[in-house]
C-alpha positions in Angstrom: -15.3 -13.9 -10.6 -15.6 -10.6 -8.8 -14.8 -10.5 -5.1 -16.8 -8.2 -2.9 -14.9 -5.1 -1.8 -12.0 -5.4 -4.2 -11.8 -2.5 -6.7 -10.7 -3.3 -10.2 -9.6 -0.5 -12.5 -10.0 3.0 -11.0 -10.7 3.5 -7.3 -12.4 6.5 -5.6 -10.0 9.3 -4.9 -10.7 9.4 -1.1 -9.5 5.8 -0.7 -6.3 6.4 -2.6 -5.6 9.6 -0.6 -6.3 7.8 2.7 -3.8 5.0 1.7 -1.1 7.6 1.0 -1.9 9.5 4.2 -1.7 6.3 6.3 1.6 5.2 4.8 3.1 8.6 5.5 1.9 8.6 9.1 4.8 8.4 11.5 2.6 6.6 14.0 1.6 3.8 11.7 4.0 1.3 13.2 2.9 2.1 16.8 -0.8 2.2 16.1 -2.3 -1.2 15.4 -5.7 0.2 14.4 -4.1 2.4 11.7 -2.1 -0.5 10.4 -5.3 -2.6 10.2 -7.1 0.2 8.4 -4.3 0.4 5.9 -4.2 -3.4 5.5 -8.0 -3.4 4.7 -7.7 -0.5 2.3 -4.8 -2.2 0.4 -7.0 -5.2 0.1 -9.6 -3.1 -1.6 -7.0 -1.7 -4.0 -5.5 -5.1 -4.9 -6.5 -4.7 -8.6 -6.6 -0.9 -8.8 -5.0 0.4 -12.0 -4.6 4.0 -10.8 -1.0 5.2 -10.8 0.6 6.5 -7.6 1.3 10.2 -8.0 4.9 10.8 -9.2 5.6 13.2 -6.3 4.7 10.4 -3.8 6.5 7.6 -5.5 10.0 8.4 -4.2 8.8 8.8 -0.6 6.8 5.6 -0.7 9.4 3.4 -2.2 12.5 4.8 -0.4 11.0 5.4 3.0 8.2 2.9 3.3 8.4 0.0 0.8 12.1 -0.7 0.5 12.5 -2.4 3.8 9.5 -4.7 3.2 9.4 -5.1 -0.6 10.4 -8.4 -2.1 11.4 -6.8 -5.4 14.4 -4.7 -6.2 12.9 -1.2 -5.9 15.5 0.4 -8.0 15.1 -1.8 -11.1 11.8 -3.7 -10.9 9.5 -0.9 -9.9 9.4 2.3 -11.9 7.3 5.4 -11.3 5.5 5.2 -14.7 4.0 1.9 -13.8 3.7 2.0 -10.1 0.0 1.4 -9.4 -1.9 1.1 -6.2 -2.3 -2.6 -7.0 1.6 -2.9 -7.0 1.6 -1.0 -3.7 -0.9 -3.4 -2.2 0.8 -6.5 -3.5 4.3 -5.4 -2.3 3.3 -3.9 1.1 0.2 -5.8 2.3 1.9 -9.2 3.1 4.5 -7.5 5.3 1.8 -5.4 7.0 -0.1 -8.6 7.8 3.0 -10.0 9.6 3.4 -6.7 11.5 -0.3 -6.8 12.6 0.0 -10.4 13.8 3.1 -9.6 15.8 1.3 -6.6 17.4 -1.3 -9.0 18.8 1.1 -10.4 21.3 
């Protein structure tokens, strides 16, 4: 069954670039609209097999994912297999909690 809006396999470059740009945005945690946009984009990339660029991997994992990730980022997630789907599955649940807290 294919769900509307979820991209399997390769995703358009502009979506992948926007995800990386939003994650790197220093205002992400203070701007609920940006957080919601990232949440929605990560939902679309839930099954995306594209690999996150190696030059972005360290920044994403160390600066952005580590505090929220349920896996051991040093041993369980390696750059060679770090896909946008993994990014979505590790980061999106925590982002949802953040967005819900910002409602108050």
